[in-house]
N, C-alpha and C positions, 0 to 999 in steps of 0.2 A: 420440957418439952412442952409446945402448947396447944392449944385449939385450934382447929383450921374454921371453927364455926364461930367463936366468940372471943378467943385468945386467953382463955382460961387454961389454969395449970392443968395437966393430964395426970393420973394416979397410974401406974403401969401395976397391973394386976394379972393374976391368970384364970381362965374360967372355962367355958365350953362353949363352943361358937357351932351352930347350925350353919353349917357351909353350902348353902344356897347358890351361893359364887360358881359351885361345879354346875349348876345346871340340874341337882339331882334333890330329889327332897328328903332323903335318908342319912345325908352324910354329917355328922356331929365331928369336930375337930375338940380334943378334950386336950385341958391343959394347956392352953393357948394364951400367949402374952395378949393383953386386952388394956388399951390405955384407954381411961374413962375419964372425961371433965368432970371436975369437982361443981363446976358454973355451973353449965347446960346439959350434963347425961349424956353427950355424944360421945361416942367410944370409936376406936380404932384398932383392929386387931393387927396383928403381926403374923405373917403366913412367910416362914421361909420355904426354898427348897421348892417353891410347888410343882415343879415337873416331875420330881419324886414322889409328891405328896399324888399327883394326878397318877402316875403309874401304879402305886397302891392303890387307889382307888378300882383303877382298872382291874386288878389283879384280882381283888375283891369280886368285881362284877364277874370276870371269868369265871370264878367258882361258885358263883351264885348257882343253886340248886333250880330253880324254877328259870322260866323263861324270860327274855330281857325284855321290858315296856320301852316306851318311847324315848323317854328321856335316857334313858342306857344307850340304846342306841344311835342316839344324838350326840353324847358324852362320847362313846368311841370314834365318830367319825371327826369329832370336832378334835379331839385328841392326835387323830392321825392327819389333821391340818387338810382334809378334803372339803370341797363344795359337795353340795348334793350331787351335782351334774359329775362329778370325779369319782365319790363314791359308786353310784349308776354304774360307769362304765368299767371302774375296778371289779364290780359284783357279776355283772353281766346282765344287768336288769334296767328297767326304766326309770328315769330321774323322780317321777310321780311316786313309783314305789319306794323310792327311799324316804321321799315326804308323808308317804302314809304310814311308814317305820317308825318316824319320828312323830306323830301325831295323832297315832291311834289312841283309843282309849284302853284297848286291847295288847295283851302279850303278844308278840311275835309268833306266829306259829314254830313249831319244832326245828322244822328243815331251814327255815328262814334263819331262826336263832343260831344254829348250830354253824351255818354257812358264815354269818356274821362274824362270829368269836372264831370259828380258825382264820378267816383271811385277817381280823384283828391280831391273832396272836403270830399270824406269820408274819406282818408287818411290825409288829413292835414287840414280840416275842423276847428279842434279843436285851430288852431294855431290862426285863425281869425276871426272867429265867435264862440262864446260862447253860443249867446243868438239862442234860437231854433226858432224866429219869422225870423231873419237874414238870417238864413240858409234858412230858406223857399223863402226869398225873392231871394236868391241865385236861389234856385231850379226852381223858377217861371221863372227868367230871363233865364236861362238855356232853359226852354222850349218855350219860344217867340223871338228868334233868327232871324236873318238878318239885315244890314246894309252899312257903309263905311271905309274904315281904317281911323283912324284919329291917331294923336300924342299925346303922353302919357306924360304928366309932374307930378315929384314929387319935391317937397320942402324938404330938411332934417328934418324939423319939422315933416312932415308927416308920418315919421316911427320913430321917436325918441323916445324912454324909457321913460317913467316919472321916475322921482328919486325916 
């Protein structure tokens, strides 16, 4: 395998990658395959099953005990595949309100947060929650919120699809 930048040889290793591509600041992928160029230092990461990874991230956000922040609200909207306008219509609010959710430096207020999580659970819940008991756990968790921001780490085995 060759480097796209300089054509040098890539060495395959495993490491931790700060997954900023998710749009979130606190997502880290552990033991992720990394191809690093011996010549120029450029590197590429290998992420397989990104849909499952994003569902896992959303599950972690659903269980987060404190209110969602702007980037997390945007992550949910994008994972649903909605524009700001479509999200506003689906939630019964104005587009400018969705924009405010996604750009504010303050967490969502509790009622808006619960509304967004319930909406997301309704739309995507089947992807990660097939059992009614688990759905109940998530709903109960949504009801019992607030805490501290924390780093969230995932290993590729966490979102691997069984063969």
